[in-house]
C-alpha positions in Angstrom: 125.5 -120.0 3.5 123.4 -116.4 3.8 121.0 -115.3 1.5 122.1 -112.6 -0.6 120.2 -109.5 0.0 118.2 -107.7 -2.8 115.6 -105.2 -3.4 112.6 -105.5 -3.1 110.3 -102.2 -3.8 110.7 -98.6 -3.5 107.2 -96.4 -2.1 106.4 -93.4 -1.0 105.4 -93.9 2.7 104.7 -89.9 3.6 103.4 -86.6 1.8 102.6 -88.1 -1.6 99.6 -89.8 -2.9 98.7 -92.3 -5.7 95.2 -90.8 -5.2 94.0 -89.6 -8.7 97.5 -90.3 -10.6 98.0 -93.0 -13.2 100.4 -95.3 -13.0 101.9 -97.6 -9.9 104.9 -95.5 -10.4 103.9 -92.3 -10.2 103.1 -90.1 -6.8 101.9 -86.2 -6.6 101.9 -84.2 -3.7 101.5 -80.1 -3.5 104.3 -78.0 -3.6 105.3 -76.7 0.2 108.4 -75.1 1.2 108.5 -76.4 4.2 107.9 -80.6 3.5 109.6 -83.4 1.9 108.0 -86.7 0.6 110.0 -89.8 2.2 110.5 -92.9 0.2 111.2 -96.1 1.5 113.1 -99.1 0.4 112.4 -102.6 1.8 114.7 -105.4 1.1 115.2 -109.2 1.2 115.2 -111.5 3.1 115.6 -109.6 6.6 114.4 -106.1 5.9 117.4 -105.0 8.3 119.9 -102.3 8.6 122.4 -104.3 7.3 120.7 -104.9 4.1 119.7 -101.1 3.6 122.9 -99.5 4.1 124.1 -102.0 0.6 121.5 -100.2 -1.1 122.8 -98.1 -3.9 120.7 -94.6 -5.0 121.1 -93.2 -8.4 121.9 -89.7 -8.5 119.2 -86.6 -7.6 117.2 -89.3 -5.1 116.9 -86.9 -2.6 119.2 -86.5 0.6 119.6 -89.3 3.0 117.5 -89.6 5.9 119.9 -89.8 9.0 119.1 -93.0 11.3 116.9 -94.7 8.3 119.3 -96.0 5.3 116.1 -97.5 3.6 114.9 -93.9 3.5 115.5 -90.3 1.1 113.7 -87.5 1.7 112.5 -85.5 -1.6 111.7 -81.7 -1.1 108.9 -80.6 -2.0 109.8 -76.7 -2.0 109.5 -76.7 -6.0 107.8 -77.7 -8.7 109.2 -80.8 -10.7 109.3 -84.3 -11.4 111.9 -86.6 -9.1 113.1 -89.9 -10.2 114.0 -91.7 -7.8 116.1 -94.8 -8.6 117.8 -97.8 -5.8 119.9 -100.8 -6.2 120.4 -103.6 -4.5 121.5 -107.6 -5.3 120.5 -107.4 -9.3 117.3 -105.5 -8.6 116.2 -102.0 -9.3 113.2 -100.3 -8.2 112.0 -96.5 -8.6 109.0 -94.3 -8.3 108.4 -90.6 -10.0 107.3 -88.1 -7.5 105.5 -85.0 -9.1 105.4 -81.7 -7.2 102.3 -80.0 -7.8 101.7 -76.6 -8.5 99.2 -74.2 -11.0 99.5 -70.9 -11.7 96.2 -68.7 -12.8 96.3 -66.0 -15.4 92.6 -64.1 -15.8 92.0 -63.5 -20.1 90.5 -60.1 -20.0 90.7 -59.5 -23.7 90.8 -61.4 -27.4 88.3 -64.6 -27.3 87.3 -67.2 -25.1 89.9 -70.0 -25.2 88.8 -73.0 -27.3 89.1 -75.5 -25.1 87.1 -73.2 -22.2 83.8 -73.7 -21.7 81.4 -72.2 -23.8 79.3 -69.3 -22.8 75.4 -69.3 -22.8 74.5 -68.9 -26.3 72.1 -65.7 -26.4 73.7 -64.4 -23.7 75.2 -61.2 -22.9 76.5 -59.8 -26.6 76.2 -63.3 -27.5 80.1 -63.1 -28.8 82.8 -64.8 -27.4 84.4 -61.7 -26.9 86.3 -60.9 -23.5 86.6 -57.9 -20.9 84.1 -55.5 -20.4 81.3 -55.6 -22.8 77.6 -53.9 -22.9 74.3 -55.0 -24.5 70.6 -54.7 -24.9 68.5 -56.4 -22.5 65.1 -57.7 -22.7 63.8 -56.0 -19.8 62.3 -51.9 -20.0 62.2 -49.3 -17.2 59.6 -46.6 -16.7 60.6 -43.9 -17.5 57.6 -41.4 -17.3 55.3 -42.8 -14.8 52.5 -40.1 -15.7 52.8 -41.2 -19.9 53.5 -44.6 -19.5 56.7 -44.3 -21.2 59.2 -47.3 -21.0 62.7 -47.3 -22.1 65.2 -49.9 -23.4 67.7 -51.1 -20.9 71.5 -51.7 -21.8 73.5 -54.3 -19.6 77.1 -54.8 -18.5 79.0 -57.5 -18.0 82.8 -58.9 -17.1 83.6 -61.9 -19.3 86.5 -63.4 -18.3 88.3 -67.2 -18.5 90.3 -68.3 -16.1 92.9 -70.3 -17.1 95.5 -72.6 -14.7 98.7 -74.0 -16.2 99.5 -77.3 -14.2 103.2 -78.2 -13.9 105.8 -79.3 -13.9 105.6 -80.3 -17.6 103.9 -83.4 -18.7 101.7 -83.9 -15.4 98.9 -83.8 -17.9 99.3 -87.6 -18.8 99.8 -88.5 -14.9 97.6 -86.7 -13.3 94.2 -86.2 -15.2 91.7 -86.0 -12.0 91.3 -84.2 -8.6 91.6 -80.8 -9.8 89.4 -77.9 -8.6 88.5 -74.5 -9.5 87.4 -71.8 -7.0 86.6 -68.9 -6.8 85.3 -66.0 -4.0 83.2 -62.9 -4.2 83.9 -59.8 -2.0 81.3 -57.1 -3.2 79.1 -54.1 -2.3 76.1 -53.8 -4.6 73.5 -50.4 -3.9 69.8 -50.7 -5.9 68.5 -47.2 -6.0 71.0 -46.1 -3.2 69.8 -48.8 -1.0 72.6 -51.4 -0.1 71.3 -54.6 -1.6 70.8 -57.8 -0.9 74.0 -59.2 -2.9 76.2 -57.5 -0.7 79.1 -59.7 0.5 80.7 -58.2 3.6 82.9 -61.4 4.2 84.5 -63.6 1.4 81.9 -65.5 -0.3 81.9 -68.6 -2.4 81.1 -68.1 -6.0 82.6 -71.0 -7.3 81.1 -71.9 -10.8 78.3 -74.1 -12.1 80.2 -77.2 -13.2 79.1 -76.8 -16.7 81.3 -73.6 -16.8 84.3 -75.2 -15.8 86.8 -77.7 -18.0 89.3 -79.9 -14.7 90.5 -82.2 -16.8 94.1 -81.2 -18.6 94.0 -80.5 -22.3 97.2 -81.4 -24.1 99.0 -78.2 -22.4 98.4 -78.7 -19.2 95.8 -76.2 -18.6 92.1 -76.2 -17.0 89.4 -73.5 -17.6 86.8 -71.7 -15.3 84.8 -69.3 -17.3 82.7 -66.4 -15.5 80.6 -63.4 -16.9 78.7 -61.4 -13.6 76.4 -58.7 -15.1 74.6 -55.9 -14.2 71.4 -56.0 -12.2 68.6 -52.8 -12.8 66.7 -50.8 -10.0 64.0 -48.3 -10.9 66.8 -45.4 -11.3 69.6 -46.6 -10.3 71.9 -49.8 -10.0 75.8 -50.5 -9.1 78.1 -53.2 -8.5 81.8 -53.4 -7.2 83.1 -57.0 -6.9 86.8 -58.5 -5.9 87.1 -62.1 -6.5 90.2 -64.4 -6.8 90.8 -67.9 -7.5 92.6 -70.4 -6.7 93.2 -74.4 -7.4 92.7 -76.9 -5.3 94.2 -81.0 -5.8 92.6 -83.6 -3.6 90.9 -80.7 -1.6 94.5 -78.9 -1.2 95.3 -75.4 -2.1 97.3 -75.8 -5.1 97.8 -72.3 -6.3 98.2 -68.3 -5.2 95.7 -66.7 -5.8 94.5 -65.3 -9.4 92.6 -61.9 -8.4 90.8 -59.6 -10.4 87.3 -57.0 -10.1 84.4 -55.4 -11.7 82.8 -52.6 -11.0 79.8 -51.0 -12.9 76.6 -48.5 -12.6 74.1 -48.3 -14.6 71.2 -45.4 -14.4 67.8 -45.0 -16.1 68.0 -42.6 -19.0 66.4 -42.0 -22.3 69.2 -42.0 -23.8 70.7 -46.0 -23.7 73.9 -45.0 -24.6 74.0 -42.6 -21.4 72.9 -45.3 -19.1 75.9 -47.7 -18.5 78.2 -44.7 -17.2 80.9 -47.3 -15.7 81.8 -51.0 -16.5 85.8 -51.9 -15.5 87.3 -55.1 -15.5 90.8 -55.8 -14.1 93.4 -58.2 -13.6 96.2 -59.3 -10.8 94.8 -56.9 -7.8 91.5 -55.9 -6.2 90.2 -52.8 -5.5 89.3 -51.1 -2.4 85.1 -51.4 -2.5 83.5 -47.7 -2.0 81.1 -47.4 1.5 78.5 -45.2 0.0 76.8 -45.3 -3.3 77.7 -43.1 -6.4 73.9 -42.6 -6.9 72.1 -41.4 -4.1 68.6 -42.8 -3.0 65.2 -41.1 -5.5 63.5 -38.2 -3.9 60.1 -39.1 -2.5 57.1 -37.6 -4.8 
C-alpha cells in the first residue's frame, strides 16, 4: 500500500529574502512592478508532480505557475503583506511575504520630530525649529581695512527632517534592520563672485553622518534623517544654490521614490547685520534651476 502524500514545508525560492527579517515564516522583497516572488511547496514521500497536484492553496495565495503545480507566484507590484498557505495530507504550512516600500516627507516647518536625531547643541539657532533660519555667527568680517573695523556675521541654514514611512502596516515588527536613508546634492556656489570648491556639477553623495540618522523603525513604522546645510563666508559675499534628492534603500536596493528639496541663500558683508542675509529659501517636493552665474560680482580691485 502506497504512503499518503503530505506537505513538508513552504519556502520562497525567488525574489525574496529572510536577510534582516525576523521570524522563520516571514520573507521580504522590495516593491517591483514587473517582478514576482515564487513560493514553492515540498511534499513527501516522493515530492513529485502527482503529489503536487493534490496540494490545496488558500485564497489569496498568489497565482499558479504553469507546469509547476507546487509553486505559486506572488506579484511584487504593490506594497502589501501576502499570506500564502497550503495543505496536503493533514499538514498545513504558510509563509508571509512582505512587499516593502517607503514614502518620504521632507519636513521643513514646525519642530524636529521627537524620534529624529537631535541637532548639534548650540549650533545654528540652537532650537528644534525647522525651516530657513538665521543666527549670529561666531565669525566676523573686516568691514573697514583702514580703520580695522570688524562686523559680526549673520549665518543662514536650512533645517530639515526627512521622514520615511515604511509599508505595509506592521512591517516595523518584522523588518527592523537593513534600512538606509541616502541623500545626494547638486550645487552651484560662489565666494566673492568666484566659483567655490564646494560646487558640485553632478549629483554627489551627501548622505548624513550616522549620528544624524535613526534607521530602526519606530512604533509608527518611520525612520528619520536630519540635515542643516549652512552658509559659508567670503571677504565680501557668498552664495549657495542646492538641489537635494533623498531615497530609502533596503538591503542595498532602492525602496522609495526620490524625496526632493532645495535650499538657496546669499550673504554679503554689511555694517547692518539685518541686511547681510539677502536670500534664505528652502522648499520641498521639487528641485530648482540652479543659476550659472553669481548674483554678486567679484569685488573691484583697489
